[in-house]
C-alpha atoms as a printed R data frame, in Angstrom:
    type eleno elety resid chain resno       x       y       z
1   ATOM     1    CA   UNK     A     1   0.000   0.000   0.000
2   ATOM     2    CA   UNK     A     2   1.446   3.371  -1.030
3   ATOM     3    CA   UNK     A     3   1.321   6.655   0.893
4   ATOM     4    CA   UNK     A     4   0.835   9.889  -1.057
5   ATOM     5    CA   UNK     A     5   1.804  12.918   1.008
6   ATOM     6    CA   UNK     A     6   1.278  15.561  -1.677
7   ATOM     7    CA   UNK     A     7  -2.080  14.516  -3.088
8   ATOM     8    CA   UNK     A     8  -2.146  13.205  -6.652
9   ATOM     9    CA   UNK     A     9  -4.459  10.747  -8.314
10  ATOM    10    CA   UNK     A    10  -6.501   8.433  -6.134
11  ATOM    11    CA   UNK     A    11  -5.985   4.880  -7.335
12  ATOM    12    CA   UNK     A    12  -7.432   1.569  -6.251
13  ATOM    13    CA   UNK     A    13  -5.526   0.169  -3.306
14  ATOM    14    CA   UNK     A    14  -3.751   3.420  -2.431
15  ATOM    15    CA   UNK     A    15  -4.065   5.613   0.642
16  ATOM    16    CA   UNK     A    16  -3.859   9.384   0.708
17  ATOM    17    CA   UNK     A    17  -2.533  10.840   3.939
18  ATOM    18    CA   UNK     A    18  -3.580  14.402   4.744
19  ATOM    19    CA   UNK     A    19  -2.721  16.601   7.737
20  ATOM    20    CA   UNK     A    20  -5.416  17.655  10.149
21  ATOM    21    CA   UNK     A    21  -7.514  14.518   9.722
22  ATOM    22    CA   UNK     A    22  -8.057  11.579  12.087
23  ATOM    23    CA   UNK     A    23  -5.299   9.401  13.670
24  ATOM    24    CA   UNK     A    24  -2.437  11.833  14.145
25  ATOM    25    CA   UNK     A    25  -2.995  13.711  10.887
26  ATOM    26    CA   UNK     A    26  -3.827  10.747   8.670
27  ATOM    27    CA   UNK     A    27  -7.001  10.647   6.592
28  ATOM    28    CA   UNK     A    28  -7.743   7.716   4.308
29  ATOM    29    CA   UNK     A    29  -9.427   8.124   0.910
30  ATOM    30    CA   UNK     A    30 -10.521   4.927  -0.827
31  ATOM    31    CA   UNK     A    31 -11.592   4.346  -4.415
32  ATOM    32    CA   UNK     A    32 -14.331   1.864  -5.307
33  ATOM    33    CA   UNK     A    33 -15.107   0.715  -8.850
34  ATOM    34    CA   UNK     A    34 -18.587  -0.296  -9.990
35  ATOM    35    CA   UNK     A    35 -18.886  -3.950 -11.113
36  ATOM    36    CA   UNK     A    36 -19.663  -2.844 -14.662
37  ATOM    37    CA   UNK     A    37 -17.489  -2.920 -17.807
38  ATOM    38    CA   UNK     A    38 -18.685  -0.337 -20.331
39  ATOM    39    CA   UNK     A    39 -17.701  -0.379 -24.036
40  ATOM    40    CA   UNK     A    40 -15.735   2.725 -24.967
41  ATOM    41    CA   UNK     A    41 -14.510   3.288 -21.411
42  ATOM    42    CA   UNK     A    42 -10.874   2.831 -20.433
43  ATOM    43    CA   UNK     A    43 -11.979   2.314 -16.818
44  ATOM    44    CA   UNK     A    44 -15.061   1.377 -14.848
45  ATOM    45    CA   UNK     A    45 -17.311   3.977 -13.201
46  ATOM    46    CA   UNK     A    46 -15.863   4.799  -9.788
47  ATOM    47    CA   UNK     A    47 -16.182   6.861  -6.633
48  ATOM    48    CA   UNK     A    48 -13.466   8.052  -4.245
49  ATOM    49    CA   UNK     A    49 -14.747   8.254  -0.673
50  ATOM    50    CA   UNK     A    50 -13.664   8.819   2.898
51  ATOM    51    CA   UNK     A    51 -15.464   7.893   6.105
52  ATOM    52    CA   UNK     A    52 -17.343  10.282   8.363
53  ATOM    53    CA   UNK     A    53 -15.668  11.444  11.532
54  ATOM    54    CA   UNK     A    54 -17.478  10.632  14.775
55  ATOM    55    CA   UNK     A    55 -18.805  14.192  15.039
56  ATOM    56    CA   UNK     A    56 -20.019  14.094  11.424
57  ATOM    57    CA   UNK     A    57 -21.722  10.743  11.994
58  ATOM    58    CA   UNK     A    58 -23.593  12.184  14.971
59  ATOM    59    CA   UNK     A    59 -24.552  15.287  12.985
60  ATOM    60    CA   UNK     A    60 -25.872  13.069  10.181
61  ATOM    61    CA   UNK     A    61 -28.074  11.234  12.676
62  ATOM    62    CA   UNK     A    62 -29.356  14.500  14.156
63  ATOM    63    CA   UNK     A    63 -30.282  15.821  10.695
64  ATOM    64    CA   UNK     A    64 -32.152  12.678   9.760
65  ATOM    65    CA   UNK     A    65 -34.039  11.982  12.994
66  ATOM    66    CA   UNK     A    66 -36.925  14.102  14.270
67  ATOM    67    CA   UNK     A    67 -38.703  13.200  17.507
68  ATOM    68    CA   UNK     A    68 -42.158  14.587  18.267
69  ATOM    69    CA   UNK     A    69 -43.609  14.330  21.781
70  ATOM    70    CA   UNK     A    70 -47.308  14.415  22.567
71  ATOM    71    CA   UNK     A    71 -49.055  14.330  25.936
72  ATOM    72    CA   UNK     A    72 -52.322  12.387  25.674
73  ATOM    73    CA   UNK     A    73 -54.995  12.635  28.364
74  ATOM    74    CA   UNK     A    74 -56.280   9.311  29.718
75  ATOM    75    CA   UNK     A    75 -59.466  10.242  31.539
76  ATOM    76    CA   UNK     A    76 -58.906  10.157  35.292
77  ATOM    77    CA   UNK     A    77 -55.577   8.403  34.920
78  ATOM    78    CA   UNK     A    78 -52.142   9.847  34.474
79  ATOM    79    CA   UNK     A    79 -51.553  11.477  31.057
80  ATOM    80    CA   UNK     A    80 -49.527   9.400  28.623
81  ATOM    81    CA   UNK     A    81 -46.437  10.673  26.843
82  ATOM    82    CA   UNK     A    82 -46.184   9.439  23.264
83  ATOM    83    CA   UNK     A    83 -43.122   9.750  21.052
84  ATOM    84    CA   UNK     A    84 -43.173   9.733  17.259
85  ATOM    85    CA   UNK     A    85 -39.927   9.424  15.312
86  ATOM    86    CA   UNK     A    86 -39.590  10.664  11.727
87  ATOM    87    CA   UNK     A    87 -36.525   9.815   9.633
88  ATOM    88    CA   UNK     A    88 -35.434  12.182   6.847
89  ATOM    89    CA   UNK     A    89 -33.418   9.756   4.715
90  ATOM    90    CA   UNK     A    90 -32.856  12.325   1.945
91  ATOM    91    CA   UNK     A    91 -31.279  14.804   4.364
92  ATOM    92    CA   UNK     A    92 -29.026  12.062   5.730
93  ATOM    93    CA   UNK     A    93 -27.971  10.996   2.232
94  ATOM    94    CA   UNK     A    94 -27.251  14.544   1.042
95  ATOM    95    CA   UNK     A    95 -25.168  15.255   4.130
96  ATOM    96    CA   UNK     A    96 -23.142  12.097   3.556
97  ATOM    97    CA   UNK     A    97 -22.639  12.873  -0.148
98  ATOM    98    CA   UNK     A    98 -21.204  16.257   0.751
99  ATOM    99    CA   UNK     A    99 -18.839  14.864   3.374
100 ATOM   100    CA   UNK     A   100 -17.801  11.459   2.023
101 ATOM   101    CA   UNK     A   101 -17.696  11.749  -1.784
102 ATOM   102    CA   UNK     A   102 -14.265  13.130  -2.657
103 ATOM   103    CA   UNK     A   103 -14.468  12.518  -6.428
104 ATOM   104    CA   UNK     A   104 -16.359  10.367  -8.914
105 ATOM   105    CA   UNK     A   105 -16.771   9.367 -12.553
106 ATOM   106    CA   UNK     A   106 -20.342   8.098 -13.034
107 ATOM   107    CA   UNK     A   107 -22.763   7.670 -15.968
108 ATOM   108    CA   UNK     A   108 -25.381  10.359 -16.592
109 ATOM   109    CA   UNK     A   109 -28.364  10.337 -18.971
110 ATOM   110    CA   UNK     A   110 -28.737  13.424 -21.177
111 ATOM   111    CA   UNK     A   111 -31.056  14.272 -24.099
112 ATOM   112    CA   UNK     A   112 -29.427  14.045 -27.513
113 ATOM   113    CA   UNK     A   113 -29.810  17.247 -29.588
114 ATOM   114    CA   UNK     A   114 -30.836  17.174 -33.275
115 ATOM   115    CA   UNK     A   115 -28.123  16.451 -35.816
116 ATOM   116    CA   UNK     A   116 -25.841  13.565 -36.807
117 ATOM   117    CA   UNK     A   117 -25.565  10.920 -34.123
118 ATOM   118    CA   UNK     A   118 -22.388  11.248 -32.032
119 ATOM   119    CA   UNK     A   119 -22.786   7.575 -31.120
120 ATOM   120    CA   UNK     A   120 -21.358   6.319 -34.430
121 ATOM   121    CA   UNK     A   121 -18.133   4.323 -34.043
122 ATOM   122    CA   UNK     A   122 -15.889   6.969 -35.607
123 ATOM   123    CA   UNK     A   123 -17.266   9.540 -33.176
124 ATOM   124    CA   UNK     A   124 -16.908   7.594 -29.958
125 ATOM   125    CA   UNK     A   125 -13.516   6.006 -30.643
126 ATOM   126    CA   UNK     A   126 -11.881   8.233 -28.024
127 ATOM   127    CA   UNK     A   127 -12.439  11.138 -25.695
128 ATOM   128    CA   UNK     A   128 -11.105  13.621 -28.230
129 ATOM   129    CA   UNK     A   129 -13.923  13.285 -30.775
130 ATOM   130    CA   UNK     A   130 -13.881  11.926 -34.343
131 ATOM   131    CA   UNK     A   131 -10.831  13.860 -35.555
132 ATOM   132    CA   UNK     A   132 -12.907  16.016 -37.902
133 ATOM   133    CA   UNK     A   133 -14.345  18.451 -35.398
134 ATOM   134    CA   UNK     A   134 -17.770  16.882 -35.801
135 ATOM   135    CA   UNK     A   135 -18.474  16.003 -32.188
136 ATOM   136    CA   UNK     A   136 -20.049  18.610 -29.954
137 ATOM   137    CA   UNK     A   137 -18.127  19.217 -26.721
138 ATOM   138    CA   UNK     A   138 -19.518  17.571 -23.592
139 ATOM   139    CA   UNK     A   139 -21.347  19.748 -21.067
140 ATOM   140    CA   UNK     A   140 -19.472  21.099 -18.025
141 ATOM   141    CA   UNK     A   141 -18.553  18.315 -15.644
142 ATOM   142    CA   UNK     A   142 -19.055  15.559 -18.216
143 ATOM   143    CA   UNK     A   143 -17.040  13.785 -20.903
144 ATOM   144    CA   UNK     A   144 -18.845  11.682 -23.506
145 ATOM   145    CA   UNK     A   145 -18.703   7.909 -23.371
146 ATOM   146    CA   UNK     A   146 -21.384   5.604 -24.800
147 ATOM   147    CA   UNK     A   147 -22.848   3.289 -22.188
148 ATOM   148    CA   UNK     A   148 -24.891   0.727 -24.150
149 ATOM   149    CA   UNK     A   149 -25.543  -1.473 -21.115
150 ATOM   150    CA   UNK     A   150 -27.472   1.239 -19.271
151 ATOM   151    CA   UNK     A   151 -30.968   2.608 -19.712
152 ATOM   152    CA   UNK     A   152 -32.170   0.103 -22.303
153 ATOM   153    CA   UNK     A   153 -29.597   0.938 -24.997
154 ATOM   154    CA   UNK     A   154 -29.049  -1.569 -27.776
155 ATOM   155    CA   UNK     A   155 -26.472  -1.790 -30.577
156 ATOM   156    CA   UNK     A   156 -27.701  -2.165 -34.173
157 ATOM   157    CA   UNK     A   157 -26.155  -1.919 -37.645
158 ATOM   158    CA   UNK     A   158 -22.729  -0.779 -36.469
159 ATOM   159    CA   UNK     A   159 -24.014   2.098 -34.368
160 ATOM   160    CA   UNK     A   160 -25.434   2.351 -30.878
161 ATOM   161    CA   UNK     A   161 -29.068   3.369 -30.569
162 ATOM   162    CA   UNK     A   162 -30.308   4.678 -27.236
163 ATOM   163    CA   UNK     A   163 -33.634   3.476 -25.916
164 ATOM   164    CA   UNK     A   164 -35.901   5.280 -23.440
165 ATOM   165    CA   UNK     A   165 -34.932   5.262 -19.786
166 ATOM   166    CA   UNK     A   166 -37.740   2.854 -18.897
167 ATOM   167    CA   UNK     A   167 -36.092   0.106 -20.968
168 ATOM   168    CA   UNK     A   168 -39.123  -0.246 -23.249
169 ATOM   169    CA   UNK     A   169 -39.184   0.446 -26.986
170 ATOM   170    CA   UNK     A   170 -35.890   1.601 -28.486
171 ATOM   171    CA   UNK     A   171 -35.354   4.790 -30.442
172 ATOM   172    CA   UNK     A   172 -34.434   4.208 -34.090
173 ATOM   173    CA   UNK     A   173 -31.343   5.720 -35.683
174 ATOM   174    CA   UNK     A   174 -33.534   7.956 -37.856
175 ATOM   175    CA   UNK     A   175 -35.406   9.244 -34.812
176 ATOM   176    CA   UNK     A   176 -32.118   9.798 -33.053
177 ATOM   177    CA   UNK     A   177 -30.650  11.870 -35.870
178 ATOM   178    CA   UNK     A   178 -33.872  13.856 -35.961
179 ATOM   179    CA   UNK     A   179 -33.441  14.610 -32.256
180 ATOM   180    CA   UNK     A   180 -36.898  13.339 -31.260
181 ATOM   181    CA   UNK     A   181 -36.380  12.747 -27.559
182 ATOM   182    CA   UNK     A   182 -33.442  10.344 -27.885
183 ATOM   183    CA   UNK     A   183 -31.095   9.905 -24.942
184 ATOM   184    CA   UNK     A   184 -27.377   9.358 -24.519
185 ATOM   185    CA   UNK     A   185 -25.230   8.422 -21.553
186 ATOM   186    CA   UNK     A   186 -22.101  10.416 -20.745
187 ATOM   187    CA   UNK     A   187 -19.423  10.184 -18.072
188 ATOM   188    CA   UNK     A   188 -20.084  12.720 -15.341
189 ATOM   189    CA   UNK     A   189 -17.207  13.932 -13.164
190 ATOM   190    CA   UNK     A   190 -17.572  15.716  -9.869
191 ATOM   191    CA   UNK     A   191 -17.405  19.437 -10.639
192 ATOM   192    CA   UNK     A   192 -16.239  20.682  -7.258
193 ATOM   193    CA   UNK     A   193 -17.142  24.252  -8.165
194 ATOM   194    CA   UNK     A   194 -20.878  23.581  -8.502
195 ATOM   195    CA   UNK     A   195 -22.048  21.753  -5.351
196 ATOM   196    CA   UNK     A   196 -25.710  22.329  -6.196
197 ATOM   197    CA   UNK     A   197 -25.248  20.760  -9.642
198 ATOM   198    CA   UNK     A   198 -23.416  17.806  -8.101
199 ATOM   199    CA   UNK     A   199 -26.203  17.366  -5.557
200 ATOM   200    CA   UNK     A   200 -28.893  17.441  -8.252
201 ATOM   201    CA   UNK     A   201 -26.997  14.813 -10.246
202 ATOM   202    CA   UNK     A   202 -26.748  12.542  -7.202
203 ATOM   203    CA   UNK     A   203 -30.434  13.053  -6.392
204 ATOM   204    CA   UNK     A   204 -31.272  11.940  -9.938
205 ATOM   205    CA   UNK     A   205 -29.323   8.664  -9.851
206 ATOM   206    CA   UNK     A   206 -31.231   5.603 -11.017
207 ATOM   207    CA   UNK     A   207 -32.028   2.701  -8.651
208 ATOM   208    CA   UNK     A   208 -29.034   0.510  -9.570
209 ATOM   209    CA   UNK     A   209 -26.429   3.282  -9.504
210 ATOM   210    CA   UNK     A   210 -27.928   4.824  -6.373
211 ATOM   211    CA   UNK     A   211 -27.962   1.474  -4.564
212 ATOM   212    CA   UNK     A   212 -24.308   0.880  -5.426
213 ATOM   213    CA   UNK     A   213 -23.206   4.339  -4.205
214 ATOM   214    CA   UNK     A   214 -25.250   3.848  -1.028
215 ATOM   215    CA   UNK     A   215 -23.614   0.470  -0.383
216 ATOM   216    CA   UNK     A   216 -20.151   1.993  -0.851
217 ATOM   217    CA   UNK     A   217 -20.926   4.712   1.710
218 ATOM   218    CA   UNK     A   218 -22.348   2.175   4.147
219 ATOM   219    CA   UNK     A   219 -19.227   0.053   3.736
220 ATOM   220    CA   UNK     A   220 -16.717   2.861   4.260
221 ATOM   221    CA   UNK     A   221 -18.687   4.001   7.333
222 ATOM   222    CA   UNK     A   222 -18.988   0.413   8.629
223 ATOM   223    CA   UNK     A   223 -22.785   0.278   8.670
224 ATOM   224    CA   UNK     A   224 -23.238  -2.966   6.716
225 ATOM   225    CA   UNK     A   225 -24.827  -5.797   8.761
226 ATOM   226    CA   UNK     A   226 -21.726  -7.990   8.603
227 ATOM   227    CA   UNK     A   227 -19.549  -5.084   9.746
228 ATOM   228    CA   UNK     A   228 -21.853  -4.352  12.671
229 ATOM   229    CA   UNK     A   229 -21.737  -8.043  13.561
230 ATOM   230    CA   UNK     A   230 -17.927  -7.947  13.587
231 ATOM   231    CA   UNK     A   231 -18.018  -5.052  16.044
232 ATOM   232    CA   UNK     A   232 -20.443  -6.900  18.330
233 ATOM   233    CA   UNK     A   233 -18.263 -10.021  18.258
234 ATOM   234    CA   UNK     A   234 -15.214  -7.918  19.119
235 ATOM   235    CA   UNK     A   235 -17.087  -6.388  22.071
236 ATOM   236    CA   UNK     A   236 -18.040  -9.818  23.407
237 ATOM   237    CA   UNK     A   237 -14.518 -11.168  22.978
238 ATOM   238    CA   UNK     A   238 -13.012  -8.180  24.761
239 ATOM   239    CA   UNK     A   239 -15.249  -8.860  27.760
240 ATOM   240    CA   UNK     A   240 -14.193 -12.499  28.129
């Protein structure tokens, strides 16, 4: 395992050590790759994350838990105190995104504008376009990569044709070039300078991608059932 004292790229299996963090000035950033190989990508989608500090974990719980107390009269008897707990899971998730997600490269669905399809092989051969200046530049925070295994996309006749996000009927190449509601998937990077845009992207993640990111955050913060069980076993063993 390698230590990087001056920052640099975060790679799988490496540790970045930063001053002012936990354990005597050491803060660990880990990179997790999604179990998905995408044609046209040189790497898998990934997230770089760090765990919450104890204070941040407590603040996350306080944001997501609301307790309401109600005193209920019981005739001639003593009044009863009732407690109702409400969990704001969205607030907890958004707080954790802001604290734990250091960087990411994740797929994003975007509408395809009218014009020649940028999904043709000569267009998507690399990140730099088709060599003839024919590919439109990606939007801020995104670089184009075709992701035919997401969102119902299929490949036909040497080009990739995007289907609707519900995985139903597919859009034809003619419809795509006419710009009639066709979709494409691009690689979205964390902007850093637009936290609201990053938050909106994360709020719009689909079920599969969202579940994977959530599992990564639960793992790095040791909230998975098997991790909790390990802690309980350690407690019991320490008391023997």
